[in-house]
C-alpha positions as CSV (number, residue, x, y, z in Angstrom):
1,F,130.7,74.9,55.0
2,T,128.0,75.8,57.7
3,T,128.4,77.0,60.9
4,R,126.6,76.7,63.6
5,R,125.9,78.8,66.6
6,P,127.9,82.0,67.3
7,T,129.9,80.6,70.1
8,F,133.1,80.7,71.3
9,S,133.9,76.7,70.9
10,E,132.3,77.1,67.4
11,A,134.5,79.9,66.2
12,R,137.6,77.3,67.3
13,R,136.2,74.6,65.7
14,V,135.2,76.5,62.3
15,A,139.3,78.3,62.6
16,A,140.7,74.8,63.2
17,Q,138.6,73.8,59.9
18,L,140.1,76.2,58.1
19,A,144.1,75.9,59.1
20,A,143.6,72.0,58.5
21,V,145.5,71.0,55.5
22,E,143.8,68.9,52.4
23,F,145.6,66.4,50.4
24,V,144.3,66.5,46.6
25,D,145.0,63.7,44.5
26,A,147.6,65.1,41.7
27,A,145.5,62.9,39.0
28,A,142.1,64.4,39.6
29,A,144.3,67.8,40.0
30,D,145.6,67.3,35.8
31,G,143.1,68.9,33.4
32,D,142.1,71.9,31.6
33,P,144.2,75.2,32.8
34,L,141.3,77.1,32.0
35,A,139.0,75.0,34.2
36,D,141.9,74.7,36.8
37,A,142.2,78.9,36.6
38,T,138.7,79.1,37.3
39,G,138.4,76.1,40.1
40,A,141.4,77.9,41.8
41,A,139.6,81.3,41.9
42,K,136.0,79.9,42.6
43,A,138.2,77.9,45.6
44,A,139.7,81.1,46.5
45,R,136.5,83.4,46.8
46,V,135.1,80.2,48.8
47,E,138.4,80.5,51.1
48,E,137.9,83.9,51.7
49,Q,134.2,83.7,52.5
50,R,134.9,80.8,55.1
51,R,137.6,82.9,56.5
52,R,135.2,85.8,57.0
53,Q,132.7,83.7,58.5
54,A,135.3,82.8,60.8
55,E,136.3,85.9,61.4
56,Q,132.6,87.0,62.8
57,A,131.9,83.7,64.3
58,L,135.0,84.8,66.5
59,A,134.0,88.0,67.1
60,E,130.4,87.5,67.8
61,A,131.9,85.0,70.7
62,R,134.0,87.0,71.9
63,H,131.4,89.8,72.2
64,Q,128.9,87.3,73.7
65,E,131.3,86.3,76.7
66,R,132.0,90.0,77.4
67,L,127.9,91.0,78.2
68,A,128.0,87.5,80.0
69,A,131.1,89.0,82.3
70,E,129.0,92.3,82.5
71,R,125.5,90.7,83.8
72,D,128.0,88.4,86.0
73,A,129.4,92.0,87.4
74,A,126.2,93.9,87.7
75,E,124.7,90.8,89.3
76,A,127.4,90.3,91.7
77,M,127.1,94.3,93.0
78,R,123.1,94.4,93.2
79,P,123.0,94.5,97.1
80,P,120.3,91.4,98.4
81,P,116.5,91.4,98.6
82,L,116.1,92.4,102.0
83,H,119.1,95.4,101.8
84,E,116.5,96.4,98.6
85,A,113.6,96.4,100.5
86,A,115.3,98.3,103.4
87,L,116.5,101.1,101.3
88,A,113.0,101.7,99.6
89,G,111.4,101.7,102.8
90,D,109.2,98.9,101.9
91,A,108.2,97.7,105.4
92,A,105.9,94.7,104.2
93,T,108.9,93.5,101.7
94,V,111.4,93.5,104.4
95,A,108.5,91.5,107.0
96,A,107.9,89.1,104.3
97,L,111.5,88.2,103.5
98,L,112.5,87.9,107.4
99,A,109.5,85.5,107.5
100,Q,110.8,83.7,104.5
101,G,114.2,82.9,105.8
102,A,116.2,86.2,104.8
103,D,119.7,86.7,107.1
104,P,119.4,90.1,108.7
105,A,123.0,90.0,109.7
106,E,123.6,89.6,106.2
107,A,126.0,92.3,104.7
108,D,126.0,93.8,101.1
109,Q,129.6,94.2,99.0
110,Q,130.4,97.2,101.0
111,G,129.6,95.2,104.3
112,R,126.4,96.8,105.3
113,V,123.3,95.1,106.8
114,A,120.1,96.3,106.2
115,C,119.0,97.8,109.4
116,A,121.7,99.4,109.5
117,L,120.8,101.0,106.1
118,A,117.2,101.9,107.2
119,I,118.7,103.9,110.9
120,S,120.7,105.6,108.4
121,R,118.2,106.7,105.8
122,G,115.6,107.3,108.4
123,K,113.2,104.4,107.5
124,R,111.6,104.4,111.5
125,E,108.8,101.5,109.8
126,V,111.8,99.5,108.6
127,V,113.2,99.6,111.5
128,T,110.6,98.8,113.7
129,T,109.7,95.5,111.4
130,F,113.4,94.4,112.2
131,R,112.5,95.2,116.2
132,R,109.2,93.3,116.2
133,A,111.0,90.5,114.1
134,R,113.7,90.3,116.9
135,G,111.0,90.5,119.9
136,E,108.9,87.5,117.8
137,E,112.3,85.0,117.3
138,P,115.1,86.5,119.6
139,Q,116.9,83.1,119.2
140,R,116.6,82.7,115.4
141,W,119.3,85.2,113.9
142,D,122.1,87.2,115.4
143,W,120.5,90.4,116.0
144,E,123.7,92.2,117.4
145,A,125.2,91.3,114.5
146,A,122.6,92.7,112.5
147,K,122.2,95.8,114.4
148,V,119.0,95.5,115.4
149,P,117.9,97.7,118.2
150,A,116.0,96.7,121.6
151,P,113.4,94.3,120.6
152,L,110.3,95.3,120.4
153,T,106.9,92.9,121.9
154,A,103.3,93.2,121.9
155,E,103.3,94.4,125.2
156,L,106.1,97.1,124.9
157,E,104.0,98.0,121.7
158,D,100.6,98.5,124.0
159,K,102.7,100.4,126.4
160,Q,104.0,103.5,124.0
161,E,100.8,103.4,122.6
162,A,98.9,104.2,125.5
163,K,101.9,106.6,126.3
164,R,101.3,108.2,122.6
165,K,97.5,108.6,123.5
166,A,98.2,110.3,127.2
167,K,101.0,112.6,125.5
168,A,98.2,113.3,122.6
169,D,95.1,113.9,125.1
170,K,97.6,116.2,127.3
171,L,98.3,118.3,124.4
172,K,94.9,118.6,123.3
173,A,93.7,119.9,126.2
174,K,96.7,122.4,126.7
175,I,95.3,123.7,123.3
176,A,91.8,123.7,124.0
177,A,92.7,125.8,127.7
178,K,95.0,128.1,125.6
179,Q,91.8,128.4,123.0
180,E,89.0,129.2,125.5
181,K,91.7,131.9,127.4
182,R,91.7,133.7,123.9
183,D,88.1,133.6,123.3
184,A,87.9,134.8,127.5
185,A,89.8,137.8,126.8
186,R,88.2,138.5,123.7
187,R,85.0,138.9,125.2
188,E,86.4,141.0,128.0
189,R,87.4,143.1,125.6
190,E,84.6,143.6,123.4
191,A,82.4,144.2,126.8
192,K,84.8,146.9,127.4
193,E,84.4,148.8,123.8
194,R,80.6,148.1,124.0
195,K,80.7,150.5,127.1
196,A,83.3,152.8,126.6
197,A,81.6,153.5,122.9
198,P,79.2,157.0,122.6
199,P,75.8,156.7,122.0
200,P,75.4,156.5,118.1
201,A,75.0,160.0,116.4
202,G,71.5,159.5,115.2
203,G,69.6,158.9,118.3
204,S,69.2,162.9,119.6
205,N,68.3,163.8,116.0
206,T,65.5,160.8,115.7
207,A,64.4,162.5,119.2
208,V,64.3,165.9,117.7
209,R,62.5,164.8,114.8
210,T,59.9,162.9,116.9
211,L,58.9,166.0,118.9
212,G,58.8,167.6,115.4
213,T,56.7,165.7,114.0
214,A,54.3,165.6,117.1
215,A,54.1,169.3,117.3
216,A,53.2,169.6,113.6
217,I,50.7,167.1,114.2
218,G,49.3,168.9,117.5
219,T,49.3,172.2,115.1
220,A,47.3,170.8,112.6
221,A,44.6,169.2,114.6
222,L,44.0,173.1,116.1
223,V,43.7,174.8,113.1
224,A,41.4,172.1,111.9
225,R,39.4,172.9,114.6
226,K,39.4,176.4,114.6
227,M,38.4,175.6,110.7
228,A,35.5,173.4,111.9
229,S,34.0,176.3,114.4
230,G,34.6,178.8,111.6
231,R,32.5,176.9,109.4
232,A,29.7,176.2,111.9
233,A,29.7,179.5,112.8
234,N,29.3,180.9,109.4
235,A,26.5,178.5,108.5
236,A,24.7,179.9,111.4
237,S,24.9,183.9,110.1
238,D,23.5,182.4,106.8
239,R,20.7,181.1,108.4
240,E,20.1,184.0,110.2
241,L,20.3,185.9,107.2
242,R,18.0,183.9,105.3
243,A,15.6,184.0,107.9
244,R,15.1,187.8,108.0
245,A,15.0,188.0,104.7
246,A,12.1,185.8,104.8
247,E,10.6,188.2,107.7
248,V,10.8,191.0,105.3
249,R,9.2,189.3,102.0
250,L,7.0,188.3,104.2
251,A,5.5,191.6,105.5
252,A,5.7,193.1,102.4
253,M,2.8,190.9,101.0
254,G,0.8,191.5,104.0
255,I,1.2,188.6,105.6
256,G,3.0,189.8,108.9
257,A,1.7,191.1,111.9
């Protein structure tokens, strides 16, 4: 016979059917001994197959029941969604769950509320979300049982923001003053170092080189003038000699006086 889905109830049905006693007509049972033996063997095989199917169905049903029990146990141990979001530091999900009606005073399997978990894990943004929800709806939940700190209203947030800004500005001014003081000290130190520093070694050499160059230029000019004067004197002497030679030639020719 066929079996249905492998469930525990089906396994019980198969077991009951296998255990049932069937009555066979004696007249129908009389017949050929060989045929009877063959039929008996076939019936035994069918019976064995049915038994195995019943055992498999029963084992599968028990396995499914065990899996279902494990799933139920795991689901029972799973923390509520609000606790999961608080542990993960997901402030947006916490705000959405609170808006949807999640009770912040609900405890998990270990008796812990979501806000207490967020505080213990240092999830400041999540704690701020719980405080803001308490400030917006102070009468909706038992916030003391939920262990939510003082409510956070819009006015209080503005005051805190102004205080944080003033503190930041003060710190910024303090840092700028320290930097200005360091810069002034550095400028003063550099000025003192410039005053105390000796003149560059190359300055005197430059002056000497300049004087030497000027002297050399003056000497060269003097020599040039002397050479020019000498050349002029030599030219005059040459002209005088040429004139005297011309007079001698004229006298020899009888042209002179």
